[in-house]
C-alpha positions as CSV (number, residue, x, y, z in Angstrom):
1,M,78.0,136.6,-27.2
2,P,80.5,137.0,-25.5
3,A,80.8,137.2,-21.7
4,A,82.2,140.8,-21.7
5,R,79.5,142.2,-24.3
6,R,76.8,141.2,-22.3
7,T,78.4,142.9,-19.7
8,V,78.0,146.1,-21.4
9,R,74.5,145.4,-22.4
10,A,73.5,144.5,-19.2
11,A,74.8,147.5,-17.8
12,G,73.0,149.9,-20.3
13,L,76.1,150.8,-21.6
14,P,76.2,151.6,-25.8
15,A,76.1,148.8,-28.0
16,A,79.3,147.1,-29.2
17,S,79.0,149.3,-32.6
18,E,79.8,152.4,-30.2
19,A,82.0,150.8,-27.2
20,P,84.5,147.9,-27.1
21,A,83.1,145.3,-26.2
22,R,85.4,144.6,-23.3
23,L,85.6,146.7,-20.2
24,R,88.3,148.5,-18.7
25,V,88.7,147.0,-15.1
26,G,90.5,148.5,-12.4
27,V,90.9,146.4,-9.2
28,I,91.6,148.3,-5.8
29,G,92.8,146.2,-3.7
30,A,94.8,143.5,-4.8
31,G,94.8,141.2,-2.1
32,R,93.7,137.6,-1.6
33,V,89.7,138.7,-2.9
34,G,91.0,141.3,-5.4
35,A,93.7,139.7,-7.3
36,V,91.4,136.5,-7.7
37,L,88.5,138.2,-9.0
38,G,90.4,140.3,-11.3
39,A,91.8,137.5,-12.6
40,A,88.3,136.2,-13.1
41,L,87.1,139.1,-15.1
42,A,90.3,138.9,-17.5
43,A,89.4,135.2,-18.1
44,A,86.0,136.3,-19.0
45,G,86.9,138.6,-21.4
46,H,87.5,142.0,-20.0
47,D,90.8,144.2,-19.8
48,V,92.2,144.8,-16.7
49,V,94.0,148.0,-16.4
50,A,95.6,149.0,-13.4
51,A,95.4,147.6,-9.8
52,S,96.3,148.8,-6.5
53,G,97.8,147.1,-3.4
54,L,99.9,148.4,-0.5
55,S,101.5,145.5,0.8
56,A,104.6,142.8,-0.4
57,A,102.0,140.3,-0.3
58,S,99.8,141.9,-3.1
59,H,102.4,142.9,-5.4
60,L,103.4,139.5,-5.3
61,R,99.7,138.0,-5.8
62,A,99.1,140.9,-8.6
63,G,102.3,140.0,-10.2
64,R,101.3,136.3,-10.2
65,L,97.9,136.7,-11.1
66,L,97.3,140.1,-12.9
67,P,100.5,140.0,-14.9
68,A,102.0,143.1,-16.5
69,V,99.0,145.0,-15.0
70,P,100.4,148.2,-13.5
71,L,100.1,149.2,-9.7
72,V,99.2,152.7,-9.3
73,P,97.4,155.1,-6.6
74,A,93.9,154.1,-6.0
75,D,92.5,157.3,-7.9
76,E,94.7,156.5,-11.3
77,V,92.9,153.2,-10.9
78,V,89.3,154.6,-10.9
79,L,90.0,157.3,-13.7
80,A,91.7,154.3,-15.7
81,A,88.7,151.9,-15.5
82,D,85.2,151.4,-16.8
83,L,84.2,149.2,-13.9
84,V,86.4,149.4,-10.9
85,V,86.3,146.6,-8.3
86,L,86.6,147.5,-4.3
87,A,88.2,145.0,-2.6
88,V,89.8,146.5,0.4
89,P,89.2,145.8,4.3
90,D,85.2,146.8,5.7
91,D,86.4,150.0,7.8
92,T,88.4,151.1,4.9
93,L,85.8,151.4,2.4
94,P,83.6,153.8,3.5
95,G,86.4,156.3,3.3
96,L,87.8,155.2,0.4
97,V,84.5,155.7,-1.4
98,A,83.4,159.1,-0.3
99,G,87.1,160.2,-0.8
100,L,87.2,159.6,-4.4
101,A,83.9,161.4,-4.6
102,E,85.3,164.5,-3.1
103,T,88.2,164.8,-5.5
104,G,85.9,164.3,-8.4
105,H,87.4,160.5,-9.5
106,W,84.3,159.0,-10.1
107,R,82.7,159.6,-12.7
108,A,79.2,158.9,-14.5
109,G,78.8,155.8,-16.5
110,Q,81.1,153.8,-14.4
111,L,80.0,150.6,-13.0
112,A,81.7,149.8,-9.2
113,F,81.2,146.7,-7.5
114,H,82.4,145.9,-3.5
115,T,83.8,142.5,-2.1
116,S,82.3,143.4,1.6
117,G,80.2,141.0,3.2
118,A,79.1,143.4,6.0
119,H,78.6,146.3,3.6
120,G,75.6,147.1,1.2
121,L,74.9,149.9,-1.0
122,A,74.6,152.6,1.3
123,V,78.6,152.3,1.5
124,L,78.3,153.6,-2.4
125,A,76.1,156.1,-1.9
126,P,79.2,158.9,-2.9
127,A,79.6,157.1,-5.8
128,E,76.4,156.8,-6.6
129,E,75.3,160.6,-6.6
130,C,78.2,160.9,-8.9
131,G,76.3,158.7,-11.7
132,V,78.1,155.3,-10.6
133,L,76.1,152.0,-11.2
134,A,76.7,150.4,-7.8
135,L,76.5,146.9,-6.7
136,A,77.5,145.0,-3.5
137,L,79.0,141.4,-4.9
138,H,80.3,139.5,-2.0
139,P,81.6,135.8,-2.7
140,A,80.6,133.7,-0.1
141,M,84.2,131.7,0.1
142,T,87.3,131.5,1.6
143,F,90.6,132.7,0.1
144,S,93.5,132.5,2.1
145,G,96.1,133.6,-0.6
146,A,97.1,129.9,-1.7
147,P,97.3,129.0,-5.5
148,E,94.0,127.3,-5.2
149,D,91.8,130.6,-4.6
150,A,91.3,131.0,-8.1
151,D,89.6,127.6,-8.6
152,R,87.4,128.2,-5.4
153,L,85.6,130.8,-7.3
154,A,84.0,127.9,-9.9
155,G,80.3,127.8,-8.2
156,A,80.8,129.7,-5.7
157,P,77.8,131.8,-4.2
158,F,78.0,135.3,-4.3
159,G,75.7,137.4,-1.7
160,V,74.4,140.4,-4.0
161,T,72.5,143.5,-3.1
162,S,71.7,145.3,-5.8
163,R,69.0,148.0,-7.0
164,P,66.4,145.7,-9.1
165,E,66.8,147.6,-12.2
166,H,70.5,146.6,-11.8
167,R,70.2,143.2,-10.8
168,P,70.7,141.8,-14.7
169,V,74.1,143.7,-14.4
170,A,74.7,142.0,-11.0
171,E,74.1,138.3,-12.4
172,T,76.3,139.2,-15.4
173,L,79.0,140.0,-13.4
174,V,78.8,137.0,-11.0
175,L,78.3,134.7,-13.6
176,E,81.5,135.9,-15.6
177,M,83.4,135.5,-12.8
178,G,82.2,131.7,-12.4
179,G,80.1,132.3,-9.4
180,E,76.6,131.5,-8.6
181,P,74.5,134.8,-7.8
182,F,71.7,135.1,-5.0
183,F,70.3,138.5,-3.6
184,V,70.5,139.8,-0.2
185,A,68.2,142.5,0.9
186,E,70.0,146.1,2.4
187,A,68.3,145.5,5.6
188,D,70.0,141.6,6.3
189,R,73.3,142.4,5.1
190,G,75.1,142.7,8.6
191,L,73.0,139.7,9.7
192,Y,74.1,137.9,6.5
193,H,77.6,138.6,6.9
194,A,77.6,137.5,10.5
195,A,76.2,134.0,9.7
196,L,78.7,133.6,7.5
197,V,81.8,134.8,10.1
198,T,79.8,132.4,12.7
199,G,80.1,129.3,10.3
200,A,83.6,129.7,8.2
201,N,86.1,132.3,10.7
202,H,84.5,130.3,13.8
203,L,85.2,127.0,12.4
204,V,88.6,127.6,11.6
205,T,89.3,128.6,14.9
206,L,87.0,125.8,16.8
207,V,88.8,123.1,14.5
208,A,92.6,124.2,15.6
209,E,91.5,124.7,19.2
210,A,90.5,120.7,19.2
211,A,94.1,120.2,17.1
212,D,96.2,121.9,19.7
213,L,93.9,120.2,22.4
214,L,94.6,116.7,21.0
215,R,98.7,117.4,20.9
216,T,98.1,118.2,24.3
217,A,96.6,114.8,24.7
218,G,99.7,113.3,22.9
219,V,97.6,113.0,19.1
220,T,100.7,113.5,17.1
221,D,98.4,113.7,14.0
222,P,95.5,115.7,14.7
223,A,94.2,115.9,11.5
224,R,94.5,112.3,11.0
225,V,91.6,112.2,13.9
226,L,89.7,115.4,13.5
227,G,89.0,114.9,9.2
228,P,86.2,112.2,9.3
229,L,84.8,113.3,12.9
230,L,84.6,116.8,11.3
231,T,83.2,116.0,7.8
232,A,80.4,113.7,9.1
233,A,79.7,116.4,11.7
234,L,79.9,119.0,9.0
235,D,77.6,117.0,6.8
236,N,75.2,116.3,9.9
237,G,75.0,119.7,10.5
238,L,74.3,121.0,6.7
239,R,71.8,118.4,5.9
240,R,69.9,117.6,9.7
241,G,70.6,120.7,11.4
242,D,69.8,120.8,15.4
243,R,68.7,117.1,14.5
244,G,72.4,116.1,13.4
245,L,73.9,117.1,16.8
246,T,75.7,114.3,19.0
247,G,77.9,114.0,22.1
248,P,77.4,114.5,25.6
249,V,75.4,117.7,25.7
250,S,72.5,116.2,23.5
251,R,72.7,113.1,25.6
252,G,72.1,115.6,29.1
253,D,75.3,113.8,30.3
254,V,76.4,116.4,33.1
255,G,79.1,114.5,34.3
256,T,80.9,114.1,31.4
257,V,80.5,117.9,30.8
258,G,81.8,118.3,34.4
259,H,84.6,116.2,33.3
260,H,85.5,118.1,30.9
261,L,85.6,121.5,32.2
262,D,88.0,119.9,35.7
263,T,90.4,118.6,32.7
264,L,90.2,121.7,30.7
265,T,91.2,123.8,33.4
266,E,93.7,121.8,34.8
267,R,95.3,121.2,31.4
268,A,94.3,124.1,29.2
269,P,93.0,126.7,31.1
270,E,92.6,129.1,27.9
271,A,90.4,127.0,26.6
272,V,87.5,126.9,29.1
273,A,85.7,130.0,28.3
274,A,85.3,128.8,24.5
275,Y,83.9,125.3,25.6
276,V,81.6,126.9,28.0
277,A,80.7,129.5,25.8
278,M,79.6,126.9,22.8
279,A,78.3,124.2,25.7
280,R,76.0,126.4,26.3
281,R,74.9,127.3,23.1
282,T,74.6,123.9,22.1
283,T,72.5,123.3,25.3
284,E,70.0,126.0,24.6
285,R,69.9,125.0,20.5
286,A,68.8,121.0,21.9
287,L,66.5,122.2,24.3
288,A,64.5,124.3,21.5
289,A,64.9,121.5,18.9
290,G,63.7,119.2,21.5
291,R,66.9,117.3,21.5
292,L,66.8,117.8,25.3
293,K,64.1,117.8,27.9
294,R,63.8,120.9,30.2
295,H,64.9,118.5,33.2
296,E,68.0,117.4,31.6
297,G,68.9,120.9,30.3
298,A,68.7,123.2,33.4
299,P,71.5,120.9,35.5
300,L,73.9,121.3,32.0
301,L,72.8,125.2,31.9
302,E,73.7,125.4,36.0
303,L,76.9,123.9,35.4
304,L,78.0,126.2,32.8
305,D,76.7,129.1,34.3
306,G,79.0,128.2,37.3
307,S,81.9,127.5,35.3
308,A,81.3,130.8,33.2
309,H,81.5,133.0,37.0
310,P,83.3,130.6,39.4
311,A,83.8,133.5,42.0
312,E,80.3,133.8,42.1
313,S,79.6,129.9,42.3
314,R,81.6,129.7,45.5
């Protein structure tokens, strides 16, 4: 059965003899995520009929990934579509959904999903009250706006929140886009998203910070040094958790950590706060996991607390 027709059946829409197999898809927010998902739905056999995007980058991206798809205001996208993809910033989403409800643009029988990791179904309540089948489908993947973003959907996990009776629809849409669905309870959505931000966004910051420190130390090609090391560290962390921890904190080397703090204070003072915060959390996790004994961890925490509040330690 063609992918588009599976979606129609899963959603409980009229059978193929009564309705077209393709769904008319509208994308609100043709940015780094929306344009990619729109292209994936088009590849699955759906008909992307309209999109909206405000920035010049969105227009360029839509032209590349959604050729010949007209860019129109958000309300016109909803009017034209059977399936509406809401790929807008987290803070924009509530007002957008509610505004479209207040102006009467949602209609019974439509499908709609948003791509926010932070929100679940509650943000779509105004649309549901209009008879829309609402889903939260969050691709747990990073999209930078580069051409390879489309390839990253293949096998990407999607955090799905839906009503139990709508799970077949959610699974079908995710599979059509090339992803793999897993379910996240409504009450857990915020924690789920915080976990991903900690792992992905903060990782980029840590890598960039380490690279800058290496450049300050005279290393001209930080990626060459960090690539093998960070790849191994990531593998250890994913496979072994806290048991994969190495380095001075895991050994209780207070002297080394103290020397790091002195050096950073002198050479890169803007990096001290981040080092202290991460070293403290690493110490706490090492203690909880039994990697450090209490008498080994206490001096580290004392040192780090004094570095975080230097005025109080004098």
